[in-house]
N, C-alpha and C positions, 0 to 999 in steps of 0.2 A: 418665308416664312411659315413656321413652323406649328402649326392649325394646333390644338387645345385636344386633351382627347375626347378617347369617342364614347358616344356612349353604349354599354356593352348588351347581348343577350340575356333573358335571364335562364341559370341556368334553375331546370325548374325537376328535376332528378337525378335522382343516383346514375350511375353505369345502366342500361340498360341490359338482361344479359347475356342476348345477343349480338352485344357489340362484343362482349369479352369468347374469349377461348381459341383458342387455334393460334395463340402466340400473345394474344393482344390481354393488356392487363395494366389493374389499375396504377398510380405514380409511386413509384420505387424506390426510396434514397439509395443515392452513391447509380441513376443510373443517370447515359449521360445525357438526353436530354432533362435532365433533372432542372439545370439553371432559367430554360426555359419552359418546363411545366408552366407555371402560373401565367404565359402572354398568351391574353384572350383573343389575339388578334397579330399571330406574328403579322401581319403588313403592314402594320401599323410603328410596328418593334423594330423591320429593318427599313422604314422612312426614315428611323434614324442615324441607322447607318450609312447613310445615300440619298441619290436620286433612283427613286424604283424604278424596272419597267417587267410590265407582266407577256411571257411570253404563249402564247394557246400553239400547244406544239395537237396536241387534236380535242376538239367535240365535236361529236355523232353516237347515234345511234349505237349499240356494240355489247356482244356478253357480260353480263354484270358477273366477274366471280362466284365462288357460292361462298363465300365469308361476306360479301356485300350483298349478293340475295338475302340472306337470315338478317344481317344487322337494318332493310329497309320493311321484312319482311315483303317480297317483290316473289309474281308471280306469274307474269309477263318472262318470255322468253329474251327482250331489249329492253335496253334501257338506255338512258343519255347519260352517255358520259366524258366529260372532262378535264381534260390533264391539261394544267400550262406550269412552267418554271414562272421561279420571282429571282430578278440579274440584279445585282446591286457594283455597278462599275465593272458593265457586260460578263460579269462572274455569276452563275446559278447561284442558289446558297438553299436555297427551298421549293422543290417541287411537289403538284399536288395532284392532286383524283378529287371531279367529284360526282357518285352516280345520282340519279332523282330517275322515278321511274318517268315513261311516255307523260303520262297526264296527270303529275309533277311540275314537270315542263309545259304542259297547258295548261295550267293551272294557277295554285300558289307558286307557282315558280316559274309561273313562264317568264317574267325579266333576264331569268340566268341566259335562257338564247338569247339575249340581246345583251351579252356582257366587251361582247367582242375583248376587247387589248384590256379596257377596266382591271380591278381584280375583283374577284367573292365578295372579297371583304366591305367594298364599296355596301354593294347592297344588306351584309347581311345583319352591318353596324349601323344603320339608319332609319331600320325598321323594325319598332317597339310592337310588333306582333308576334315576333321569330325569340324561339325560345331556343334552347340546346341542350342535351344530353351530357355530362363529363366529362371529359379525356380520357381514353385510353389508353394504351399506348402498345408499340412495341417494334419486331424488328422483320416486316412480314416479306419476300423477295420482289422482286420488279417484275424478274418472270422467273418461267421454268423451262428446264431444258425443252421442253418440247411445244413452250412458246415463240411465237416474235414479238420480238419485241413492243411493246403498248408502241413508243415516241423514240426518236430520237435522239432524247436527253440524257443528261448525265442520269437521273434518277427516276425513268423507266424503259432505258434501255438497256441497261445489263440483270445482270444476277445476278449485282451485289445485293445484301441486305445492309440499308440505309437505316437509322428507328426513326422512328416513323410514327405520327399519335394521329388520330382521326374522334369525330365525336358528329352525333347528328342535328343538326335543326330544323327546329319542326316552327311549318307555317301552317296557318288553318287546321290542320291536320296533318297534310300532305311532310316524308319527307325527305332532309338534302341531304346523303352523309359528305363525306369532308377527311380525306385522309392528307396530314401534310408529311415529307418525308425531309427531314434534316441529313444535304445534303455534307459531303466532306471539305467544300469549301466555307461553309459557312462555320462548321467544328471546329478545323485550326484555326479558320481568322480567331476567334468568342477564344482558345486554348494563347495565343502568341499574343497577342490585339487586348489588353489594359483597359485599353476606354474604349472597343466596339461591344467588353464586356461591359461594364460599366453604363453606355449606352443602353441597350436593352435591358440591366435593369431599372431605370430611369426606367423603361418604356414599362416595363412589370408593374413596376408604383403603381403606376395612372391606370392601371386596370385591377378590376375584382374578382373577387379570390376566388378562384377556379373551383373551389369545393359543393363538393352539391346541398342543398337544403334538404331538411329532413322531412319529407312525399316521400310519399308509400315507391315503390321499385316500381316500375314500365318490365315488363317481362318483355 
């Protein structure tokens, strides 16, 4: 049985300036992610392609990257980092990295700790108290030459720069940064499989417009 459209978090503001820079930008026509930019929930869209499996690569306290610290205005040295892959038909299509402060993981976002192999979307898109920044896009490196791989999967275990998007979800004033990388298998499937492209297009039509509401920017 196919589930109906999920309720999406309200988009309450323009992209915070702290989300931009360092290679991140708002949507630009012609980018490889343009077709997927309107998808509020990648998890829900991928489920239209087949049975979805969440593979947890890592969930632990770790040092956030400099741009992640800036995006969340973190002051502590460590944060809770969760890295997963979304598989359809045994193939990794999306790699996602979520970052939140230790305080948020024990407060407004404490449910993240107990997600296990459930998708983060099952939590985010069922809570009317959650709002979301507008999406920004880029090609961040998975790691630098001097860093060890974040995880063993294709999304984080190499230095390849996969197209990605990210945004900040806010609940009770506490932020959760989510970055999603579009892996080569997904891009290749969409390029070669018209049925898959049409399926994602239908999923995007059930999602609300991702354009920001005209409200005061968050700095």
